[in-house]
N, C-alpha and C positions, 0 to 999 in steps of 0.2 A: 454495195457502192461505197464511196468514200466521201470524205469532206469535199464540198464543192469550191474549187479555187475560183478566184475573180467573179464571184457570185453577184447575181443580180436578183433584186426584189423590186416587183412593181407593185404599187398600191393603187387600186382603182377606185376613184371616188375622192374627191378633195374637199369633202365636208368636214365635220368637226372629228368624227371617228377617222376617217383615212388620213387627214392631216396629222392628227395625234400618233396614228401608227407609224407614219413616214418620220415624225419627230423622234419617237422611241427607238426605231431602228436605226437612225443616225446617232443619236447619243450612245446607244448600246453597242454600235458598230455590228449590226446583225447581218449585214450585207456589205460587200465591197462596193456595190453600186445601188442606189435606190432611186426609183423613177415613181413619179405621181402623174396619174392620168385621170382626165375627167373631161367630158364634153362641153364644160362651161369654161371657156378659153380664159377670160379675165380673172376668174377665181382661182384656177389651177396655176396660172402663171404667177400670180401673186403670192400664193402659197409656196411655190417653189423658190421664187425670190427670197422671201422671208427666211425659209430653211437654208438656203444657199449662203445667205449673208452671215450665217453662224457656225459655217462648217471649219472655220479656224480652230473652233473650240470642241469638235467632235470626232477627233481623230481621223482615219485615212478614208472613211466613207464619203462618197460625193452623190450629188442629188441633181436629177435632170426631170423634166416633165413637160406637160402640155396637154393639148385636146387633139392632137394627132395619134391615132392609134400604134404609129410606129415606135413610140416611146417605149411601147411594152414588148418590142422585139428583142429576142434573146433571154427573157426572163427565166430564171430556174423556179422562182415562186411567185405566184400572183395571189395577192390578197384583195378580196372583193368586198368593198364596203360601200359601193354605190347603191343608192335607192332612197325611198322616202323615208324620213326618219320618225321614230316613235314618239308621239304627242303624250303631253300629260292625260293620265287616264285611259289611254289606248294599250290594249293588249297587243304582244307581238303577233299573235294568229290575225289581228285585223289588219296588219300591214300585208299579209300574204299576197292577195291579188295584185296589187300594183307593183311590188317589187318582184314577183314572179314574171311579170310582163317585161319590165327592165332587164332582168337577167337573160330571159330568152331571146332578147334581141342582141344583147352584148356578147354572149358567150362564143357564137360562131366568129365573130370578128376577133375576139381575144386568142380563140384557138387557132386561127390563121397564122398570127404572128408570133405565138408562144406556144407550139404543138406540143412540146415536151415538159413543159412546167408542171409543177404541182399546184393546184388551186385550193386556196382556202377562203371559204365563204364566211364572212362576218355579217354581211346584211342580214336583218331579221325578216321574218322568223328563219332562222340559219337551218334549222332542221329540216323543214319542209322545203325550203329552196334547195337543199342539198339533194334531196331525193330527186326533184324535178331536174336539177341541173346535170345530174349523173344520167338520167335517163335520156336527156336532150342530147348530151355530148357523147355518151357511149363510153367515157373513160372509165377505166377500171376504179372501183370504189376507193382503193387506197390513194388515188391520185386526185381526187376531188372530194373533200370533205368541209366540215364547219369548224369553227372555233369552239363551238359547244358549250360545254359548262367549264371550260378552263378558267374564265374569269369568276364564274360562282364558286368554283372550288378555291380560288384565292381569297374570295370574300368569306367563305366558309372558315378557313384555316386563319385568316386574320382574326376574326371574332373569337374562335376557339383558343387561339394563342393569348388574346387579351384576358379572357376568363381564367385560363389556367396559369398564367404568369409565366409563358414560355415564349420563345421566338417563334414566328409563323412557320419557319422552315422546320422546327421540330415537330409540327403537327402533320399527321399522316390520314388524312380524311378526304373523301371525294364527294362531289355532287355529280349525280348520273340522270339519265333520262332526258326530257326535253330541256333545252335552254329556255325556260319559261316557268308557265303556273303549275305543271305537274312534275316539276324536278324535284329530286329528293336525294338526302345523304344516305350513304352506305355506312349507316351506323354500326353494323355488325361487324365491320372491317376497321374502323376507325381507331387510332391510337395516338397517343403523345408519347415520342419515343417509341419503346416497346410496350408500354403500359395500356390496356383497353380504356377507352374513354371514360367509361363510367367507374373506373377505379382509380382515377388520377386524383391524388391529394397532396398537397404540399401546405406548408404553415402560410396561412393567409388566403388559400385556395382551396375551400372545402370541396368535397365531391360534386359533380353535377348529376342532377336529377334527369330522368328521361323527359320530364315536362319541360325542363329547362333547355334540354337538346332540342325539342321540338320547336320551342319558342325561337331558339336560335335559326332553326331551318326555315321558319317563317320569315325572319328578319333578312335572311341571305335571299329567300325567293323573291322578296318584295324590294330588295335594295335599289334596284335600277329605277323603280317608279319613284321612290323617295328622291334620288338624285334628279331625274327627269322634272319632277315637280318643282325643285329650288333652282335648278339652272338650265333646264331645256334639253339637256342630252347627257349621256354619258360617254366620255371621250378618253380621259387619261388612262384609266384602269384597262379598257379594252384595247387601248393603243399598245400598252406595254404588253398585255397578254398575247396580242397578235405578233409582236415582234418576238416573244419568247418561243411561240410555235415555229416562227420562220428560222430561229436559230438552231432548233432541233432538227429542222429539215436540212438546212445547209451545212450543218456540222454533223450530219449522219449520226446523230447521238443515240438514236435507239431509247428516247426518252419516254417514261410513260406518262401520258396526259390524257384527261378525259375528253377527247374530241368526239366529234360527231360523224360517223361515216354511216353508209347505207349496209345495214346488217344482213348477213347471210347466215341462216340457220344458227343464230345466236340465242341461246335458251329459248328456242321455239319461236324466235321473231325472224322474219324475212321481209326484205324490201322496204324497210323503214329506217330512216336516219336517227339514231339516237347517241348521246354521250355515253360511252363506256369507256373504262380504262383501256387505253391503245398504246401501242408502241409507234413513235414518231420518228421516221429517219428520211433518208435521202430518196427512199423509195415511196414515201407518203406515210399513211397511218394505216395500222392494221389492228383491230380489236383483239385484246387478250380474251381468248375463248375459255380459258381456265379461271376467269373471275367467278367468284361464287357469290351468291346472293342468299339472305334469309327467304324463308316463304313469304313473308309480308313484302320483302323488298322485291322479289320476283314479280309479285302481284302488281305492285306499284310501276314496274317497269312496263309490264304489258298494258297497264292502264294509260301510261304516257304514250307507248305506240299508238294505241288506238285512238287516243286523241289527235295524235299528227296524221295517222293514215287518214282520218276523216276529212282533214282540211286538205291534204295532198290530193285525195280523189276528188274533191269539189273543184279543184283547179286544172284537172287533167282535161 
């Protein structure tokens, strides 16, 4: 496949995450046409109006939206953010029941008007919802996947870059597994430039210890809770990371990103959605089967899978 011309992105859900995703897509020029859909008419119309008022300053992208499902028609990518938001002290898994119900109602309507789109699920718990959505729709796993740990990975690289005194783009490290409490970094493959993470040392930046890396991993895992406690929601960073995933699809980039797809025979895992490094292109997302894990990391991956499978089973 090739770069999609005259591309259309629809963001479903005009809450803080959906509106931020649409805003990021407009500013970055992620798609030629951006649509925002929500059943709350007054809210979505107000958000679209507010975004439209700024399009003089955002390049060639335009914005439409509303509460009629027809605004989704012709979408190449549909980003789903609709659902109940995560409250302070609430785990992502606790959101599962209500958001699974919302998704089950909505997906058939979306598929009717955008049958050929690639679907990206941002609504939490995104891994569990991806498994249920893929089963519900019968879409191939590469065409319906979650944003997964793309944001968590960005959080990790930011913290490591600050500690090491380098730009975030020079840090090559991934968070994998659940987008949530059982996620973990692939420390065995983490580098700064070409230097293994534990070997990095420059003037003013002494080597990091494994204990320090473990502490950073905990900070990354719990980052969302800290933001939610202070301002009620995470929205800007997830909006930006969603826009970046959209660009990889519409630009047929074959970019490597840790998105969450339903895995098939991946290091002994089947039928569960977890984030692993994947190739994201116009065809969707395909896990990189050659990704290697240390023994401890493989154990953590299977532990993450077991936790998610238990939640998914309880909702079927």
